[in-house]
N, CA, C, O and CB atoms as a CASP TS submission, in Angstrom:
PFRMAT TS
TARGET T0000
AUTHOR 0000-0000-0000
METHOD Language model
MODEL 1
PARENT N/A
ATOM      1  N   UNK     1    -128.844-147.014 -76.857  1.00  0.00           N
ATOM      2  CA  UNK     1    -128.730-146.683 -76.134  1.00  0.00           C
ATOM      3  C   UNK     1    -129.013-144.797 -75.978  1.00  0.00           C
ATOM      4  O   UNK     1    -128.835-143.785 -76.656  1.00  0.00           O
ATOM      5  CB  UNK     1    -127.747-147.384 -75.988  1.00  0.00           C
ATOM      6  N   UNK     2    -129.712-145.304 -74.228  1.00  0.00           N
ATOM      7  CA  UNK     2    -130.276-143.021 -73.890  1.00  0.00           C
ATOM      8  C   UNK     2    -129.756-142.622 -73.892  1.00  0.00           C
ATOM      9  O   UNK     2    -128.681-143.193 -74.077  1.00  0.00           O
ATOM     10  CB  UNK     2    -130.796-142.043 -72.873  1.00  0.00           C
ATOM     11  N   UNK     3    -129.718-141.007 -73.688  1.00  0.00           N
ATOM     12  CA  UNK     3    -128.929-140.697 -73.151  1.00  0.00           C
ATOM     13  C   UNK     3    -128.339-140.247 -71.453  1.00  0.00           C
ATOM     14  O   UNK     3    -127.331-139.769 -70.934  1.00  0.00           O
ATOM     15  CB  UNK     3    -128.965-140.167 -73.863  1.00  0.00           C
ATOM     16  N   UNK     4    -129.592-140.716 -71.080  1.00  0.00           N
ATOM     17  CA  UNK     4    -130.331-140.908 -68.857  1.00  0.00           C
ATOM     18  C   UNK     4    -129.208-142.780 -69.430  1.00  0.00           C
ATOM     19  O   UNK     4    -128.460-142.977 -68.472  1.00  0.00           O
ATOM     20  CB  UNK     4    -133.846-141.213 -68.217  1.00  0.00           C
ATOM     21  N   UNK     5    -129.047-143.554 -70.157  1.00  0.00           N
ATOM     22  CA  UNK     5    -128.532-144.806 -70.141  1.00  0.00           C
ATOM     23  C   UNK     5    -126.325-144.599 -70.175  1.00  0.00           C
ATOM     24  O   UNK     5    -125.418-145.111 -69.520  1.00  0.00           O
ATOM     25  CB  UNK     5    -129.455-145.659 -71.785  1.00  0.00           C
ATOM     26  N   UNK     6    -126.401-143.415 -71.508  1.00  0.00           N
ATOM     27  CA  UNK     6    -125.013-143.684 -71.228  1.00  0.00           C
ATOM     28  C   UNK     6    -124.050-142.400 -70.446  1.00  0.00           C
ATOM     29  O   UNK     6    -122.835-142.344 -70.640  1.00  0.00           O
ATOM     30  CB  UNK     6    -124.414-144.056 -72.680  1.00  0.00           C
ATOM     31  N   UNK     7    -124.743-141.448 -69.593  1.00  0.00           N
ATOM     32  CA  UNK     7    -124.921-140.876 -68.873  1.00  0.00           C
ATOM     33  C   UNK     7    -124.112-141.633 -67.124  1.00  0.00           C
ATOM     34  O   UNK     7    -123.270-141.350 -66.271  1.00  0.00           O
ATOM     35  CB  UNK     7    -126.361-140.663 -69.219  1.00  0.00           C
ATOM     36  N   UNK     8    -125.405-143.009 -67.582  1.00  0.00           N
ATOM     37  CA  UNK     8    -125.894-143.438 -66.217  1.00  0.00           C
ATOM     38  C   UNK     8    -123.951-144.436 -66.186  1.00  0.00           C
ATOM     39  O   UNK     8    -123.407-144.630 -65.100  1.00  0.00           O
ATOM     40  CB  UNK     8    -128.009-144.698 -66.228  1.00  0.00           C
ATOM     41  N   UNK     9    -123.198-144.942 -67.672  1.00  0.00           N
ATOM     42  CA  UNK     9    -122.495-145.328 -67.658  1.00  0.00           C
ATOM     43  C   UNK     9    -121.256-145.018 -67.501  1.00  0.00           C
ATOM     44  O   UNK     9    -120.469-145.767 -66.921  1.00  0.00           O
ATOM     45  CB  UNK     9    -122.728-145.660 -68.140  1.00  0.00           C
ATOM     46  N   UNK    10    -120.936-143.895 -67.991  1.00  0.00           N
ATOM     47  CA  UNK    10    -120.135-142.424 -68.250  1.00  0.00           C
ATOM     48  C   UNK    10    -119.694-142.958 -66.464  1.00  0.00           C
ATOM     49  O   UNK    10    -118.670-143.589 -66.201  1.00  0.00           O
ATOM     50  CB  UNK    10    -121.368-140.399 -68.737  1.00  0.00           C
ATOM     51  N   UNK    11    -120.693-142.539 -65.468  1.00  0.00           N
ATOM     52  CA  UNK    11    -120.565-142.136 -64.288  1.00  0.00           C
ATOM     53  C   UNK    11    -119.800-143.438 -63.702  1.00  0.00           C
ATOM     54  O   UNK    11    -118.938-143.220 -62.851  1.00  0.00           O
ATOM     55  CB  UNK    11    -121.939-141.687 -63.657  1.00  0.00           C
ATOM     56  N   UNK    12    -120.026-144.660 -64.060  1.00  0.00           N
ATOM     57  CA  UNK    12    -120.717-145.740 -63.493  1.00  0.00           C
ATOM     58  C   UNK    12    -118.798-145.960 -63.971  1.00  0.00           C
ATOM     59  O   UNK    12    -118.355-146.990 -63.464  1.00  0.00           O
ATOM     60  CB  UNK    12    -122.520-146.676 -64.210  1.00  0.00           C
ATOM     61  N   UNK    13    -118.005-145.369 -64.599  1.00  0.00           N
ATOM     62  CA  UNK    13    -116.257-145.229 -64.489  1.00  0.00           C
ATOM     63  C   UNK    13    -115.958-144.413 -64.418  1.00  0.00           C
ATOM     64  O   UNK    13    -114.935-144.019 -64.978  1.00  0.00           O
ATOM     65  CB  UNK    13    -115.379-145.537 -65.272  1.00  0.00           C
ATOM     66  N   UNK    14    -116.926-143.495 -63.455  1.00  0.00           N
ATOM     67  CA  UNK    14    -115.850-142.589 -62.737  1.00  0.00           C
ATOM     68  C   UNK    14    -115.278-140.711 -63.169  1.00  0.00           C
ATOM     69  O   UNK    14    -114.628-139.790 -62.674  1.00  0.00           O
ATOM     70  CB  UNK    14    -114.534-143.600 -62.970  1.00  0.00           C
ATOM     71  N   UNK    15    -116.293-141.147 -64.756  1.00  0.00           N
ATOM     72  CA  UNK    15    -116.114-140.153 -65.168  1.00  0.00           C
ATOM     73  C   UNK    15    -117.916-138.304 -64.654  1.00  0.00           C
ATOM     74  O   UNK    15    -119.101-138.452 -64.952  1.00  0.00           O
ATOM     75  CB  UNK    15    -115.779-140.968 -66.917  1.00  0.00           C
ATOM     76  N   UNK    16    -117.399-137.154 -64.019  1.00  0.00           N
ATOM     77  CA  UNK    16    -118.466-136.766 -63.949  1.00  0.00           C
ATOM     78  C   UNK    16    -119.421-136.112 -65.189  1.00  0.00           C
ATOM     79  O   UNK    16    -119.338-135.150 -65.954  1.00  0.00           O
ATOM     80  CB  UNK    16    -118.250-136.090 -63.048  1.00  0.00           C
ATOM     81  N   UNK    17    -120.143-136.944 -64.991  1.00  0.00           N
ATOM     82  CA  UNK    17    -121.647-136.645 -65.782  1.00  0.00           C
ATOM     83  C   UNK    17    -121.908-135.287 -65.844  1.00  0.00           C
ATOM     84  O   UNK    17    -122.369-135.052 -66.961  1.00  0.00           O
ATOM     85  CB  UNK    17    -122.976-137.275 -65.053  1.00  0.00           C
ATOM     86  N   UNK    18    -121.816-134.062 -65.027  1.00  0.00           N
ATOM     87  CA  UNK    18    -122.185-132.632 -66.225  1.00  0.00           C
ATOM     88  C   UNK    18    -120.971-132.134 -66.202  1.00  0.00           C
ATOM     89  O   UNK    18    -120.880-130.906 -66.206  1.00  0.00           O
ATOM     90  CB  UNK    18    -123.417-131.248 -65.799  1.00  0.00           C
ATOM     91  N   UNK    19    -119.899-132.845 -66.177  1.00  0.00           N
ATOM     92  CA  UNK    19    -118.647-132.706 -66.914  1.00  0.00           C
ATOM     93  C   UNK    19    -118.742-133.037 -69.118  1.00  0.00           C
ATOM     94  O   UNK    19    -118.042-132.877 -70.118  1.00  0.00           O
ATOM     95  CB  UNK    19    -117.564-134.096 -65.907  1.00  0.00           C
ATOM     96  N   UNK    20    -120.400-133.664 -68.629  1.00  0.00           N
ATOM     97  CA  UNK    20    -120.193-133.680 -70.087  1.00  0.00           C
ATOM     98  C   UNK    20    -121.625-134.038 -71.364  1.00  0.00           C
ATOM     99  O   UNK    20    -122.384-134.911 -71.786  1.00  0.00           O
ATOM    100  CB  UNK    20    -119.010-134.867 -70.167  1.00  0.00           C
ATOM    101  N   UNK    21    -121.061-132.053 -71.548  1.00  0.00           N
ATOM    102  CA  UNK    21    -121.950-131.284 -72.088  1.00  0.00           C
ATOM    103  C   UNK    21    -123.399-132.234 -73.436  1.00  0.00           C
ATOM    104  O   UNK    21    -124.594-131.940 -73.454  1.00  0.00           O
ATOM    105  CB  UNK    21    -120.770-130.092 -72.808  1.00  0.00           C
ATOM    106  N   UNK    22    -122.648-133.425 -74.445  1.00  0.00           N
ATOM    107  CA  UNK    22    -123.541-133.604 -74.724  1.00  0.00           C
ATOM    108  C   UNK    22    -122.669-135.338 -75.117  1.00  0.00           C
ATOM    109  O   UNK    22    -121.566-135.882 -75.059  1.00  0.00           O
ATOM    110  CB  UNK    22    -124.279-132.422 -75.663  1.00  0.00           C
ATOM    111  N   UNK    23    -124.067-135.593 -75.510  1.00  0.00           N
ATOM    112  CA  UNK    23    -123.805-137.141 -76.211  1.00  0.00           C
ATOM    113  C   UNK    23    -124.703-137.462 -77.516  1.00  0.00           C
ATOM    114  O   UNK    23    -125.917-137.596 -77.670  1.00  0.00           O
ATOM    115  CB  UNK    23    -124.217-138.413 -75.044  1.00  0.00           C
ATOM    116  N   UNK    24    -123.470-137.537 -78.491  1.00  0.00           N
ATOM    117  CA  UNK    24    -124.251-138.242 -79.387  1.00  0.00           C
ATOM    118  C   UNK    24    -123.393-139.117 -80.473  1.00  0.00           C
ATOM    119  O   UNK    24    -122.167-139.010 -80.525  1.00  0.00           O
ATOM    120  CB  UNK    24    -125.149-137.228 -80.059  1.00  0.00           C
ATOM    121  N   UNK    25    -124.341-140.246 -81.589  1.00  0.00           N
ATOM    122  CA  UNK    25    -124.114-141.152 -81.859  1.00  0.00           C
ATOM    123  C   UNK    25    -123.601-140.767 -83.742  1.00  0.00           C
ATOM    124  O   UNK    25    -124.147-140.263 -84.723  1.00  0.00           O
ATOM    125  CB  UNK    25    -125.316-142.044 -81.316  1.00  0.00           C
ATOM    126  N   UNK    26    -122.478-141.272 -83.460  1.00  0.00           N
ATOM    127  CA  UNK    26    -122.706-140.289 -85.015  1.00  0.00           C
ATOM    128  C   UNK    26    -122.338-141.904 -86.312  1.00  0.00           C
ATOM    129  O   UNK    26    -122.375-141.703 -87.526  1.00  0.00           O
ATOM    130  CB  UNK    26    -120.828-138.350 -85.201  1.00  0.00           C
ATOM    131  N   UNK    27    -122.062-143.156 -85.806  1.00  0.00           N
ATOM    132  CA  UNK    27    -122.993-143.952 -86.398  1.00  0.00           C
ATOM    133  C   UNK    27    -122.867-144.950 -85.601  1.00  0.00           C
ATOM    134  O   UNK    27    -122.608-144.702 -84.423  1.00  0.00           O
ATOM    135  CB  UNK    27    -122.876-144.254 -87.766  1.00  0.00           C
ATOM    136  N   UNK    28    -123.039-146.540 -86.101  1.00  0.00           N
ATOM    137  CA  UNK    28    -123.219-147.734 -85.560  1.00  0.00           C
ATOM    138  C   UNK    28    -122.160-147.847 -83.968  1.00  0.00           C
ATOM    139  O   UNK    28    -121.087-147.243 -83.979  1.00  0.00           O
ATOM    140  CB  UNK    28    -122.821-148.853 -86.862  1.00  0.00           C
ATOM    141  N   UNK    29    -122.419-148.344 -83.170  1.00  0.00           N
ATOM    142  CA  UNK    29    -121.456-148.321 -82.144  1.00  0.00           C
ATOM    143  C   UNK    29    -119.828-147.853 -81.513  1.00  0.00           C
ATOM    144  O   UNK    29    -118.833-148.259 -80.913  1.00  0.00           O
ATOM    145  CB  UNK    29    -121.519-149.179 -82.142  1.00  0.00           C
ATOM    146  N   UNK    30    -120.694-146.266 -82.418  1.00  0.00           N
ATOM    147  CA  UNK    30    -119.836-145.285 -81.824  1.00  0.00           C
ATOM    148  C   UNK    30    -120.421-143.419 -80.937  1.00  0.00           C
ATOM    149  O   UNK    30    -120.985-142.363 -81.224  1.00  0.00           O
ATOM    150  CB  UNK    30    -118.893-145.091 -83.234  1.00  0.00           C
ATOM    151  N   UNK    31    -119.753-144.140 -79.779  1.00  0.00           N
ATOM    152  CA  UNK    31    -120.228-142.942 -79.541  1.00  0.00           C
ATOM    153  C   UNK    31    -120.164-141.717 -79.174  1.00  0.00           C
ATOM    154  O   UNK    31    -120.061-141.750 -77.947  1.00  0.00           O
ATOM    155  CB  UNK    31    -120.619-143.035 -79.220  1.00  0.00           C
ATOM    156  N   UNK    32    -120.166-140.448 -79.595  1.00  0.00           N
ATOM    157  CA  UNK    32    -119.979-138.980 -78.786  1.00  0.00           C
ATOM    158  C   UNK    32    -119.865-138.091 -77.532  1.00  0.00           C
ATOM    159  O   UNK    32    -120.789-137.819 -76.765  1.00  0.00           O
ATOM    160  CB  UNK    32    -120.589-138.544 -79.004  1.00  0.00           C
ATOM    161  N   UNK    33    -118.606-137.688 -77.448  1.00  0.00           N
ATOM    162  CA  UNK    33    -118.780-137.828 -75.858  1.00  0.00           C
ATOM    163  C   UNK    33    -118.213-135.709 -75.695  1.00  0.00           C
ATOM    164  O   UNK    33    -117.068-135.496 -75.297  1.00  0.00           O
ATOM    165  CB  UNK    33    -117.209-139.595 -74.875  1.00  0.00           C
ATOM    166  N   UNK    34    -118.938-134.730 -75.967  1.00  0.00           N
ATOM    167  CA  UNK    34    -118.323-133.495 -76.249  1.00  0.00           C
ATOM    168  C   UNK    34    -118.456-132.575 -74.767  1.00  0.00           C
ATOM    169  O   UNK    34    -119.453-132.097 -74.224  1.00  0.00           O
ATOM    170  CB  UNK    34    -119.120-132.782 -77.636  1.00  0.00           C
ATOM    171  N   UNK    35    -117.365-132.558 -74.474  1.00  0.00           N
ATOM    172  CA  UNK    35    -116.669-131.635 -73.391  1.00  0.00           C
ATOM    173  C   UNK    35    -115.427-130.631 -73.122  1.00  0.00           C
ATOM    174  O   UNK    35    -114.498-130.525 -73.923  1.00  0.00           O
ATOM    175  CB  UNK    35    -116.457-132.327 -72.660  1.00  0.00           C
ATOM    176  N   UNK    36    -115.487-130.095 -72.223  1.00  0.00           N
ATOM    177  CA  UNK    36    -115.196-128.929 -72.120  1.00  0.00           C
ATOM    178  C   UNK    36    -113.311-129.359 -72.239  1.00  0.00           C
ATOM    179  O   UNK    36    -112.737-130.014 -71.369  1.00  0.00           O
ATOM    180  CB  UNK    36    -115.994-128.168 -70.643  1.00  0.00           C
ATOM    181  N   UNK    37    -112.853-128.996 -73.078  1.00  0.00           N
ATOM    182  CA  UNK    37    -110.678-128.987 -73.431  1.00  0.00           C
ATOM    183  C   UNK    37    -110.132-129.678 -72.628  1.00  0.00           C
ATOM    184  O   UNK    37    -109.449-130.695 -72.755  1.00  0.00           O
ATOM    185  CB  UNK    37    -109.600-127.476 -73.187  1.00  0.00           C
ATOM    186  N   UNK    38    -110.583-128.852 -71.394  1.00  0.00           N
ATOM    187  CA  UNK    38    -109.742-129.170 -70.167  1.00  0.00           C
ATOM    188  C   UNK    38    -109.652-130.097 -69.504  1.00  0.00           C
ATOM    189  O   UNK    38    -108.754-130.441 -68.737  1.00  0.00           O
ATOM    190  CB  UNK    38    -109.854-128.589 -69.390  1.00  0.00           C
ATOM    191  N   UNK    39    -111.206-130.860 -69.940  1.00  0.00           N
ATOM    192  CA  UNK    39    -111.852-132.670 -69.420  1.00  0.00           C
ATOM    193  C   UNK    39    -111.547-132.933 -70.200  1.00  0.00           C
ATOM    194  O   UNK    39    -112.106-134.002 -70.449  1.00  0.00           O
ATOM    195  CB  UNK    39    -113.288-133.354 -69.124  1.00  0.00           C
ATOM    196  N   UNK    40    -110.798-132.630 -71.088  1.00  0.00           N
ATOM    197  CA  UNK    40    -109.971-133.403 -71.847  1.00  0.00           C
ATOM    198  C   UNK    40    -109.445-134.713 -71.485  1.00  0.00           C
ATOM    199  O   UNK    40    -110.276-135.615 -71.387  1.00  0.00           O
ATOM    200  CB  UNK    40    -109.045-132.728 -72.080  1.00  0.00           C
ATOM    201  N   UNK    41    -108.052-135.022 -71.240  1.00  0.00           N
ATOM    202  CA  UNK    41    -107.745-135.378 -70.745  1.00  0.00           C
ATOM    203  C   UNK    41    -107.829-135.919 -69.365  1.00  0.00           C
ATOM    204  O   UNK    41    -107.371-136.909 -68.795  1.00  0.00           O
ATOM    205  CB  UNK    41    -107.395-135.018 -71.095  1.00  0.00           C
ATOM    206  N   UNK    42    -108.399-135.155 -69.113  1.00  0.00           N
ATOM    207  CA  UNK    42    -109.832-136.289 -67.499  1.00  0.00           C
ATOM    208  C   UNK    42    -110.037-137.699 -68.208  1.00  0.00           C
ATOM    209  O   UNK    42    -109.618-138.854 -68.136  1.00  0.00           O
ATOM    210  CB  UNK    42    -112.330-135.386 -67.242  1.00  0.00           C
ATOM    211  N   UNK    43    -110.536-137.264 -68.615  1.00  0.00           N
ATOM    212  CA  UNK    43    -112.091-138.085 -69.457  1.00  0.00           C
ATOM    213  C   UNK    43    -111.187-139.520 -70.126  1.00  0.00           C
ATOM    214  O   UNK    43    -111.648-140.661 -70.104  1.00  0.00           O
ATOM    215  CB  UNK    43    -113.079-136.727 -71.307  1.00  0.00           C
ATOM    216  N   UNK    44    -109.733-139.120 -70.739  1.00  0.00           N
ATOM    217  CA  UNK    44    -109.989-140.054 -72.131  1.00  0.00           C
ATOM    218  C   UNK    44    -108.615-141.001 -70.620  1.00  0.00           C
ATOM    219  O   UNK    44    -108.653-142.227 -70.524  1.00  0.00           O
ATOM    220  CB  UNK    44    -109.286-139.184 -74.628  1.00  0.00           C
ATOM    221  N   UNK    45    -107.936-140.430 -69.987  1.00  0.00           N
ATOM    222  CA  UNK    45    -108.079-141.629 -68.808  1.00  0.00           C
ATOM    223  C   UNK    45    -108.594-142.414 -68.231  1.00  0.00           C
ATOM    224  O   UNK    45    -108.167-143.563 -68.118  1.00  0.00           O
ATOM    225  CB  UNK    45    -108.017-141.579 -68.156  1.00  0.00           C
ATOM    226  N   UNK    46    -109.439-142.065 -67.823  1.00  0.00           N
ATOM    227  CA  UNK    46    -110.686-142.270 -67.297  1.00  0.00           C
ATOM    228  C   UNK    46    -111.488-143.691 -68.293  1.00  0.00           C
ATOM    229  O   UNK    46    -112.113-144.644 -67.827  1.00  0.00           O
ATOM    230  CB  UNK    46    -111.515-140.649 -67.396  1.00  0.00           C
ATOM    231  N   UNK    47    -111.297-143.496 -69.231  1.00  0.00           N
ATOM    232  CA  UNK    47    -111.440-144.759 -70.913  1.00  0.00           C
ATOM    233  C   UNK    47    -110.127-145.692 -70.615  1.00  0.00           C
ATOM    234  O   UNK    47    -110.297-146.902 -70.463  1.00  0.00           O
ATOM    235  CB  UNK    47    -111.096-143.710 -73.072  1.00  0.00           C
ATOM    236  N   UNK    48    -109.016-145.207 -70.545  1.00  0.00           N
ATOM    237  CA  UNK    48    -107.682-146.039 -71.031  1.00  0.00           C
ATOM    238  C   UNK    48    -107.778-147.217 -69.679  1.00  0.00           C
ATOM    239  O   UNK    48    -107.306-148.354 -69.664  1.00  0.00           O
ATOM    240  CB  UNK    48    -105.884-144.851 -71.075  1.00  0.00           C
ATOM    241  N   UNK    49    -108.649-146.419 -68.455  1.00  0.00           N
ATOM    242  CA  UNK    49    -108.030-147.184 -67.689  1.00  0.00           C
ATOM    243  C   UNK    49    -109.459-148.754 -67.629  1.00  0.00           C
ATOM    244  O   UNK    49    -109.441-149.839 -67.048  1.00  0.00           O
ATOM    245  CB  UNK    49    -107.579-146.111 -66.084  1.00  0.00           C
ATOM    246  N   UNK    50    -110.615-148.003 -68.642  1.00  0.00           N
ATOM    247  CA  UNK    50    -111.274-148.966 -68.757  1.00  0.00           C
ATOM    248  C   UNK    50    -111.708-149.700 -69.444  1.00  0.00           C
ATOM    249  O   UNK    50    -112.728-150.387 -69.475  1.00  0.00           O
ATOM    250  CB  UNK    50    -111.750-148.881 -68.489  1.00  0.00           C
ATOM    251  N   UNK    51    -110.126-149.407 -70.574  1.00  0.00           N
ATOM    252  CA  UNK    51    -110.074-149.755 -71.585  1.00  0.00           C
ATOM    253  C   UNK    51    -111.131-150.332 -72.737  1.00  0.00           C
ATOM    254  O   UNK    51    -111.424-151.451 -73.159  1.00  0.00           O
ATOM    255  CB  UNK    51    -109.367-150.298 -71.304  1.00  0.00           C
ATOM    256  N   UNK    52    -111.743-148.310 -73.152  1.00  0.00           N
ATOM    257  CA  UNK    52    -112.598-148.330 -73.548  1.00  0.00           C
ATOM    258  C   UNK    52    -112.082-148.104 -75.129  1.00  0.00           C
ATOM    259  O   UNK    52    -113.049-147.394 -75.402  1.00  0.00           O
ATOM    260  CB  UNK    52    -113.433-147.556 -72.813  1.00  0.00           C
ATOM    261  N   UNK    53    -111.673-148.124 -75.813  1.00  0.00           N
ATOM    262  CA  UNK    53    -110.917-147.452 -77.239  1.00  0.00           C
ATOM    263  C   UNK    53    -111.822-146.041 -78.039  1.00  0.00           C
ATOM    264  O   UNK    53    -112.975-145.785 -78.387  1.00  0.00           O
ATOM    265  CB  UNK    53    -110.857-148.937 -78.593  1.00  0.00           C
ATOM    266  N   UNK    54    -110.761-145.527 -78.046  1.00  0.00           N
ATOM    267  CA  UNK    54    -111.193-143.791 -78.470  1.00  0.00           C
ATOM    268  C   UNK    54    -110.646-144.103 -80.187  1.00  0.00           C
ATOM    269  O   UNK    54    -109.616-144.575 -80.669  1.00  0.00           O
ATOM    270  CB  UNK    54    -109.920-142.068 -77.306  1.00  0.00           C
ATOM    271  N   UNK    55    -111.868-143.590 -80.730  1.00  0.00           N
ATOM    272  CA  UNK    55    -111.171-143.365 -81.898  1.00  0.00           C
ATOM    273  C   UNK    55    -110.657-142.143 -82.303  1.00  0.00           C
ATOM    274  O   UNK    55    -111.516-141.281 -82.485  1.00  0.00           O
ATOM    275  CB  UNK    55    -111.831-143.714 -82.771  1.00  0.00           C
ATOM    276  N   UNK    56    -109.654-141.859 -82.472  1.00  0.00           N
ATOM    277  CA  UNK    56    -108.685-139.774 -82.399  1.00  0.00           C
ATOM    278  C   UNK    56    -109.619-139.403 -84.073  1.00  0.00           C
ATOM    279  O   UNK    56    -110.453-138.513 -84.237  1.00  0.00           O
ATOM    280  CB  UNK    56    -105.581-139.697 -82.796  1.00  0.00           C
ATOM    281  N   UNK    57    -109.186-140.282 -84.986  1.00  0.00           N
ATOM    282  CA  UNK    57    -109.530-140.174 -86.396  1.00  0.00           C
ATOM    283  C   UNK    57    -110.879-139.572 -87.089  1.00  0.00           C
ATOM    284  O   UNK    57    -110.957-138.737 -87.991  1.00  0.00           O
ATOM    285  CB  UNK    57    -109.446-141.406 -86.786  1.00  0.00           C
ATOM    286  N   UNK    58    -111.822-140.193 -86.452  1.00  0.00           N
ATOM    287  CA  UNK    58    -113.130-140.368 -86.081  1.00  0.00           C
ATOM    288  C   UNK    58    -113.509-139.113 -87.483  1.00  0.00           C
ATOM    289  O   UNK    58    -113.199-137.951 -87.745  1.00  0.00           O
ATOM    290  CB  UNK    58    -113.540-139.996 -84.118  1.00  0.00           C
ATOM    291  N   UNK    59    -114.192-140.004 -87.981  1.00  0.00           N
ATOM    292  CA  UNK    59    -114.766-139.162 -89.539  1.00  0.00           C
ATOM    293  C   UNK    59    -116.155-138.527 -89.650  1.00  0.00           C
ATOM    294  O   UNK    59    -115.893-137.371 -89.981  1.00  0.00           O
ATOM    295  CB  UNK    59    -114.862-140.250 -90.832  1.00  0.00           C
ATOM    296  N   UNK    60    -117.700-138.654 -89.545  1.00  0.00           N
ATOM    297  CA  UNK    60    -118.992-138.664 -88.695  1.00  0.00           C
ATOM    298  C   UNK    60    -119.149-138.354 -90.749  1.00  0.00           C
ATOM    299  O   UNK    60    -119.954-139.179 -91.182  1.00  0.00           O
ATOM    300  CB  UNK    60    -119.500-137.214 -86.867  1.00  0.00           C
ATOM    301  N   UNK    61    -118.581-137.418 -91.925  1.00  0.00           N
ATOM    302  CA  UNK    61    -118.890-137.805 -92.992  1.00  0.00           C
ATOM    303  C   UNK    61    -118.437-138.135 -93.838  1.00  0.00           C
ATOM    304  O   UNK    61    -118.673-137.540 -94.890  1.00  0.00           O
ATOM    305  CB  UNK    61    -119.297-137.412 -93.302  1.00  0.00           C
ATOM    306  N   UNK    62    -117.270-139.611 -93.815  1.00  0.00           N
ATOM    307  CA  UNK    62    -116.624-140.515 -94.225  1.00  0.00           C
ATOM    308  C   UNK    62    -117.779-140.784 -95.531  1.00  0.00           C
ATOM    309  O   UNK    62    -118.905-140.422 -95.189  1.00  0.00           O
ATOM    310  CB  UNK    62    -116.257-141.651 -93.043  1.00  0.00           C
ATOM    311  N   UNK    63    -117.734-141.161 -96.484  1.00  0.00           N
ATOM    312  CA  UNK    63    -118.980-142.278 -97.406  1.00  0.00           C
ATOM    313  C   UNK    63    -119.179-143.267 -96.502  1.00  0.00           C
ATOM    314  O   UNK    63    -120.340-143.473 -96.147  1.00  0.00           O
ATOM    315  CB  UNK    63    -118.459-143.142 -99.008  1.00  0.00           C
ATOM    316  N   UNK    64    -117.663-144.407 -95.718  1.00  0.00           N
ATOM    317  CA  UNK    64    -117.917-145.648 -95.051  1.00  0.00           C
ATOM    318  C   UNK    64    -118.154-144.756 -93.565  1.00  0.00           C
ATOM    319  O   UNK    64    -117.455-145.361 -92.752  1.00  0.00           O
ATOM    320  CB  UNK    64    -116.513-146.964 -95.172  1.00  0.00           C
ATOM    321  N   UNK    65    -118.473-144.203 -93.227  1.00  0.00           N
ATOM    322  CA  UNK    65    -119.807-143.587 -92.046  1.00  0.00           C
ATOM    323  C   UNK    65    -120.300-143.624 -92.117  1.00  0.00           C
ATOM    324  O   UNK    65    -121.070-143.698 -91.159  1.00  0.00           O
ATOM    325  CB  UNK    65    -120.299-142.823 -91.542  1.00  0.00           C
ATOM    326  N   UNK    66    -120.647-143.634 -93.179  1.00  0.00           N
ATOM    327  CA  UNK    66    -122.861-143.266 -93.558  1.00  0.00           C
ATOM    328  C   UNK    66    -123.001-143.394 -93.968  1.00  0.00           C
ATOM    329  O   UNK    66    -122.629-143.430 -95.141  1.00  0.00           O
ATOM    330  CB  UNK    66    -123.927-142.489 -93.748  1.00  0.00           C
ATOM    331  N   UNK    67    -124.311-143.790 -92.959  1.00  0.00           N
ATOM    332  CA  UNK    67    -125.494-144.991 -93.617  1.00  0.00           C
ATOM    333  C   UNK    67    -126.858-145.136 -94.718  1.00  0.00           C
ATOM    334  O   UNK    67    -127.559-146.101 -95.026  1.00  0.00           O
ATOM    335  CB  UNK    67    -126.144-145.359 -92.541  1.00  0.00           C
ATOM    336  N   UNK    68    -126.859-144.010 -95.044  1.00  0.00           N
ATOM    337  CA  UNK    68    -127.165-143.824 -96.123  1.00  0.00           C
ATOM    338  C   UNK    68    -126.475-143.810 -97.142  1.00  0.00           C
ATOM    339  O   UNK    68    -125.538-143.034 -96.958  1.00  0.00           O
ATOM    340  CB  UNK    68    -127.610-143.109 -96.108  1.00  0.00           C
ATOM    341  N   UNK    69    -126.434-144.377 -98.377  1.00  0.00           N
ATOM    342  CA  UNK    69    -124.872-145.054 -99.622  1.00  0.00           C
ATOM    343  C   UNK    69    -125.289-144.106-100.363  1.00  0.00           C
ATOM    344  O   UNK    69    -124.351-143.796-101.098  1.00  0.00           O
ATOM    345  CB  UNK    69    -124.740-146.929-100.627  1.00  0.00           C
ATOM    346  N   UNK    70    -126.544-143.221-100.659  1.00  0.00           N
ATOM    347  CA  UNK    70    -126.845-141.495-100.929  1.00  0.00           C
ATOM    348  C   UNK    70    -126.080-140.915-101.693  1.00  0.00           C
ATOM    349  O   UNK    70    -125.670-140.737-102.840  1.00  0.00           O
ATOM    350  CB  UNK    70    -126.752-140.574 -99.798  1.00  0.00           C
ATOM    351  N   UNK    71    -126.017-140.592-100.223  1.00  0.00           N
ATOM    352  CA  UNK    71    -125.574-139.328 -99.734  1.00  0.00           C
ATOM    353  C   UNK    71    -123.537-139.362 -99.710  1.00  0.00           C
ATOM    354  O   UNK    71    -122.908-138.377 -99.323  1.00  0.00           O
ATOM    355  CB  UNK    71    -126.452-139.166 -97.960  1.00  0.00           C
TER
END
C-alpha cells in the first residue's frame, strides 16, 4: 500500500489526513501513524469505531518482528 492509498483509506474512516504527520510500515500487516499527541485520542476512537485493532505494545526492534533474522 502506498502512502497516498493509506491516507485515502484513513480519510474514508473520518481521519483528518492533514493531522497524519507520517505513515510507516514497520512490519508485515502493521501500519505506524505519527500524529500529534493531542489528536491521538480522536484517532484511536475512530479506529475503534471502524473495528481496526491497535497494537499498543508493538516493538519494531523485537526479534520476532525483524524481517532479517540475522539482525
